[in-house]
C-alpha positions, 0 to 999 in steps of 0.5 A, a space after each residue: 155084490 150089491 149090499 143093503 145097509 141099514 142107516 140106523 146102525 150101519 149093519 148089513 141087511 142083505 147082499 144081492 147078486 147083480 144081474 148079468 148082461 144076459 139077464 139085462 138082454 132077456 129083460 129088455 126083450 121080454 119087456 118089448 114082447 109083453 108091451 106089444 101085447 099090452 098096448 092092444 089091451 083096451 085101457 078100460 081093461 088095463 086099469 084093472 091092473 092098477 086097482 089090483 096094484 092098489 090092493 097089493 100095496 095096502 095088503 102089504 103096507 106094513 111089510 113094505 113100510 118096514 123094508 123102506 125104513 130099514 133100507 133108507 131110514 125114514 120114520 116108519 110112520 112116513 113109510 106107511 104113508 108113502 105106501 098108501 100114497 102109492 095106492 091112492 095114485 093107482 086108484 086115481 088112474 084106475 078111475 081117470 085114465 080111460 077118460 084122460 086117454 080118450 080120443 079128442 075130436 077136433 071142435 066142430 069137425 064133421 069128419 071125426 078128425 082128432 087126437 089119440 094117445 098111443 103108448 111109446 113102448 118100454 120106458 127105463 125108470 131110473 129112480 132114487 132111494 129117498 121115496 123108493 116106492 112112491 117114485 116108482 109108482 107115481 111113474 108106473 101107474 100112469 105109464 102102464 095105464 097108457 100102455 107102456 112097459 117099464 124097466 126099473 133101475 133103482 138106487 143101489 142102496 135100496 135093492 130090497 125095495 126094487 125086488 119087492 116092487 117087482 114081486 108086488 107087480 107080479 102078484 097084482 097080475 102084471 103080465 109076465 115081463 112087462 115090468 122088471 127090476 134090474 140090479 145093475 151098476 150106474 155104469 151099465 145104464 148108458 148102454 140100456 138107454 142107447 138100446 133100441 128096445 128102450 123107447 124113453 127114459 124117466 129119472 128122478 135124481 140129482 141135477 148132475 145125474 140128470 145132465 148125464 142121463 139127458 145127454 145120453 138119451 138126447 144122443 139116442 133121440 129119446 124122450 125124457 122126463 127129468 125130476 131133479 134137485 130143488 132149493 125150494 123157497 118158503 116165503 113168509 110175508 109180514 101179514 102171514 099167520 106166523 104160528 101156522 107158517 112156522 108149524 108147516 115150515 118144520 114139517 116141510 123141511 124135516 120130512 124124511 130128514 130133509 131128504 126130498 127135492 120138494 122139501 122147503 129149504 130157503 125160508 125167505 121172511 120179511 124182516 119185520 117178522 123174521 125174529 119172531 118167525 125164527 123163534 117159532 121155527 126153533 121151538 118147533 125144531 126142538 120138539 122134534 123126536 130124533 131116534 130109531 125110525 122103527 119107533 112110531 113116535 120118531 120124527 127124524 131118522 138117520 140120513 140114508 148114507 154116510 157119504 150124504 151126511 158127510 157132504 151135508 156137514 161140509 156144506 154146514 161148515 162152509 156156511 158157518 165159516 162164510 158168516 151164516 148164523 147157526 141157531 141150533 144143530 150143525 153137527 152129526 149125532 154121536 153114536 151108531 148110524 148116520 144121524 144129523 142133528 136138525 139144524 137152523 141157520 138165520 141171516 143166510 145170504 146169497 154168498 152162503 152154501 146154505 143159500 146157493 146149494 141144495 141142502 139135502 138133509 135136515 138143515 133149514 136156512 132163514 133168509 131175510 127180505 126187505 119186502 115182498 118184491 125182494 122176497 121174490 128176487 131172492 127166491 128166483 136167485 137160484 139155479 133150481 125151480 121145483 116148488 115154492 110156497 107163499 104165506 100171507 093173508 092177502 091171497 090175491 097178492 099171493 096169486 100175483 106173486 106166484 106168476 113171477 116165481 120160477 117154479 113148477 108149482 106154487 102153494 099158497 098158505 100150504 105145504 108143497 106136495 105131489 098129488 096124483 091130480 096135479 102135474 108135478 115137475 120143475 124148470 131150470 136145473 130142476 128138470 123138465 117134463 111132468 109127472 102125475 095129473 093128465 099131463 103126466 099120464 100123456 108124457 109117455 104117449 105119442 100124441 097123434 093127430 088123425 085127420 080124416 078128409 071128406 069121403 068121395 061118393 
């Protein structure tokens, strides 16, 4: 059985029977048949499904948000925002996909040669628990608009969300079989990746799982998009607006109890302003309200699973033992549930786990830099390369610095966030490929050249 556990109190919510091998076989065959018909539907008609998906998301927002919060613990206000973001993304592609997928003629070509964007087929989506609706819909909206089908293998701790997404899609008018959720174990994924009925794979998850999936998909010569771990740098230069930077730093680090790949994790601050920034950062952390995630006033809920909290605490203890300066927090919260106290380190160095490893929870690390060049050097000294932030009053300087940072996105004087209009993804061990924007829409297409020679009379 697959059990859904409430991380707020550790109680079981529901128990689900896993799908059998026959269920999986039927789902794959059904998806292939449905996608063969779906690809023939004009994109102008396909996007009507996306508009319907947006309406279903909004009409059931509170119900879906409550399910998200109960299964993985994020504050209810954040869960509602997650559902709305899914709807906004569906609306975006409903409007923009026809133009973005339109035939691209070659410049100055009288024979109408050019490029078309054909769907690849059925895509296996292996999705995580931290944004259980958003991670699926940011993939599904562009993939379906492009004419693909989808099989969802969701994280084991959010089975209710997985089934709710499938039911939502059915109510939105998704053709029968075009999208299915499979409740299966991780060990059952490899044969699905290898199955000829799967055309491509997308994964959001840890770097370790990404390496496994990449090797399996690579062996089958299948396209992959991987959005993996991150240890995003948040650079604060001496001329920055420290109050604004610190306020954003708190939000950037502690959204979803710090359980996001694009949470800022390493706060790299010029030495001249590091003491003041640390004070402001600590003040902001102390104002955070920790508690029942169903309370609209709560800002920090529990971590999603007990083992995740244990792993985080081990990283904290190793960092303390190695000499990182613990300013606040650093321990699990007593009582029921998987809560961890919001934690701040200062004077973190490259030898500490808090610098070197991804801290997937409510732990922030201040790293002191001599100057801007040293800040970039520290930022790039990581196996990850997802997002990055620069805070400074000299925007042109920040533009130049942004070109030297190892990251898929750099935000200047702002919070790193995904946006349907912009490509999202990383480099190095943060993965490859892009989601969202025009680039994400075309990831699961065959970018096909059609060349037409002059007709002979």
